[in-house]
C-alpha positions in Angstrom: 0.2 0.0 0.0 1.2 3.4 -1.0 2.6 5.0 2.5 1.4 8.5 1.2 -2.0 7.2 0.9 -4.6 9.7 2.0 -6.8 8.8 4.9 -10.3 10.0 4.2 -12.0 8.3 7.2 -15.6 8.7 5.6 -14.8 12.2 4.9 -15.8 12.1 1.2 -17.7 14.5 -0.4 -18.5 15.0 -4.0 -15.8 12.2 -4.8 -13.1 13.8 -3.3 -11.3 13.5 0.0 -11.3 16.6 2.4 -8.9 15.3 4.7 -5.1 15.5 3.7 -4.0 13.5 6.3 -1.0 11.0 5.2 1.0 7.9 6.9 4.8 8.2 7.2 6.8 5.7 5.0 7.1 2.6 7.5 9.7 0.1 7.9 9.4 -3.1 5.8 8.1 -6.3 7.5 5.8 -4.4 10.0 2.6 -5.7 8.7 3.8 -9.6 8.8 4.8 -9.0 12.4 1.6 -7.9 13.5 -0.4 -10.6 11.9 2.0 -13.3 13.2 1.8 -12.2 16.7 -1.8 -11.1 16.7 -2.7 -14.6 15.3 -0.8 -16.4 18.3 -2.3 -14.1 20.8 -5.7 -14.8 19.6 -5.2 -18.4 19.6 -3.9 -18.5 23.1 -6.7 -16.0 24.2 -9.6 -15.7 21.9 -11.6 -13.0 23.7 -8.5 -10.6 23.7 -10.0 -8.6 21.1 -13.6 -8.8 22.1 -14.1 -11.9 20.4 -13.0 -10.9 16.9 -11.0 -13.7 14.8 -7.8 -12.7 12.9 -9.7 -12.8 9.6 -12.2 -10.2 10.6 -9.5 -7.6 11.6 -7.8 -5.2 9.2 -4.1 -3.9 10.0 -4.2 -0.4 9.5 -0.9 1.3 8.1 1.2 2.4 10.9 2.0 5.9 12.5 5.3 6.6 14.4 5.5 7.5 18.0 7.7 10.6 19.2 8.8 11.4 22.7 9.8 14.6 24.5 11.6 14.9 27.7 10.8 17.1 30.7 13.9 19.1 30.4 13.3 19.9 27.1 9.9 21.0 27.6 10.9 23.0 30.8 13.2 24.9 28.5 10.8 25.8 26.0 11.5 23.1 23.3 8.5 20.6 21.9 8.7 19.4 18.3 12.3 20.5 17.6 13.2 17.9 20.7 10.7 15.5 19.9 12.8 12.1 19.3 11.5 9.4 16.9 10.9 6.0 18.5 8.4 2.9 17.6 5.7 2.3 15.1 2.1 1.6 16.2 -0.2 -0.6 13.9 -3.9 -0.2 15.1 -6.0 -3.4 14.5 -9.1 -2.4 13.0 -12.8 -3.9 12.7 -14.7 -1.9 10.0 -13.8 1.8 10.8 -13.4 1.1 14.4 -10.3 0.5 16.5 -10.2 -3.3 18.0 -8.9 -1.8 21.2 -5.1 -3.1 20.6 -1.8 -1.4 19.5 1.2 -3.6 18.3 4.4 -1.7 18.5 7.6 -2.5 16.8 10.9 -0.9 16.1 14.2 -1.0 14.2 17.2 -0.9 16.2 20.8 0.2 14.8 19.9 -0.7 11.4 18.8 -4.3 12.3 15.7 -6.2 11.7 12.1 -5.1 12.7 11.5 -6.4 16.3 8.2 -7.0 17.9 7.8 -5.1 21.2 4.0 -6.2 22.4 0.3 -6.3 21.9 -1.7 -4.3 24.2 -5.1 -3.5 24.8 -5.2 0.5 25.0 -8.3 3.2 24.9 -5.7 5.2 22.7 -6.6 3.6 19.6 -10.0 4.9 19.6 -8.9 8.2 21.1 -6.3 8.6 18.0 -9.1 7.9 15.5 -11.8 9.9 17.0 -8.7 13.0 16.7 -7.8 12.2 13.4 -11.7 12.2 12.3 -11.9 15.9 13.9 -8.6 16.8 12.4 -10.2 16.0 9.1 -12.7 18.5 9.2 -10.7 21.4 10.1 -10.3 24.1 7.2 -6.4 24.3 7.0 -6.3 20.2 6.4 -7.6 21.4 2.8 -4.5 23.4 2.2 -1.7 20.9 2.4 -0.9 17.3 3.6 -0.2 16.7 7.1 1.5 13.4 8.3 0.3 11.6 11.0 2.0 11.1 14.2 1.8 10.6 18.0 3.2 12.7 20.5 4.1 11.9 23.9 5.7 13.2 27.1 5.3 10.5 29.7 6.9 12.7 32.5 3.5 15.0 32.6 1.1 12.3 31.0 0.6 14.2 27.8 -0.3 12.1 24.6 -1.6 13.7 21.4 -2.2 13.4 17.8 0.5 15.5 16.1 0.0 16.6 12.4 3.0 17.4 10.8 2.6 19.8 7.9 5.5 21.7 5.8 4.4 25.1 7.0 2.9 24.3 10.2 1.9 21.8 12.8 -1.2 20.8 14.4 -1.5 19.1 17.9 -4.4 17.3 19.2 -4.6 16.0 23.0 -6.0 12.8 23.6 -6.9 10.7 26.7 -7.3 11.9 30.2 -6.0 15.6 30.7 -6.9 16.2 34.3 -8.1 19.7 33.1 -4.9 21.0 32.3 -5.7 21.3 28.6 -8.5 20.3 26.4 -8.8 16.8 24.9 -9.5 16.7 21.3 -9.0 20.5 20.8 -6.4 21.6 17.9 -3.6 23.6 19.1 -0.6 25.2 17.8 3.0 24.4 19.0 3.0 27.8 20.7 -0.3 27.2 22.4 0.5 23.7 23.7 3.9 24.5 24.8 2.7 27.6 26.8 0.4 24.9 28.9 3.1 22.1 28.8 6.1 24.2 30.0 4.7 25.0 33.4 3.8 21.4 33.9 7.3 20.2 33.0 8.9 22.6 35.3 6.5 21.4 38.2 7.1 17.7 37.5 10.9 18.4 37.5 10.8 19.8 40.9 8.5 17.0 42.4 8.7 13.9 40.2 6.3 12.2 42.5 3.2 14.1 41.1 3.1 12.1 38.0 4.2 8.6 39.1 
C-alpha cells in the first residue's frame, strides 16, 4: 500500500477526500509481524480483542511515536526536541479500532522487532482525533503527516499532524483539566501549557508517578 495514502476516514464529499492526512513511510516487515503475533495471541486468548477472529480484522497503516523529555519542555522546546521512536499498528474492525496496538521498532539498522500487543483506549482516541482533524479548514490546504506525540513525565499524549508550513497538536486521553482533549492547538499554544507542567514535575517527580 502506498505509504502516502490519504486517510479519508469517511470524509468523502463529491468524490473528493476532504482530509489531507497521510501516513509516514514505515519500515518493511511490520505488517507481517502484526499478523503473526496477533494470530498467536488470539489462538491462546480468543477473547483478547472482544472475540474477533484475526480474519475479521484489518491491519491499518502505522504511525510513528515521538517522545519529548521534561527537560526539553521546561526549556521551551517541543517539536524540535521530539525524538522518533517505535511504530504503532492499529487493528481495525470496520472503521473502529479493536482496542489493541502492536508496537515494533528497528534498532541499529537491524531487523524490525516486535515489542508487544496491548489493549489500549488510545487507539479509539487517536481515531477520534484524526476524524475531527479531517474537518479542520486548514487540512484542505496541505498534507499533514500523522504522528503520535508523548511526554510520559506529565502524562501528555496527542495526535501530531506535521505539515510543511505548520503543525497541529490534538491532545487525547485524560488531561486532568490542564488542557482540552480533542482540541487543536498550535505548537506555541500547547507549549505554553506544557512548559509549567514540566517544570513542576521536575521539581516534584512524584506528582506524575
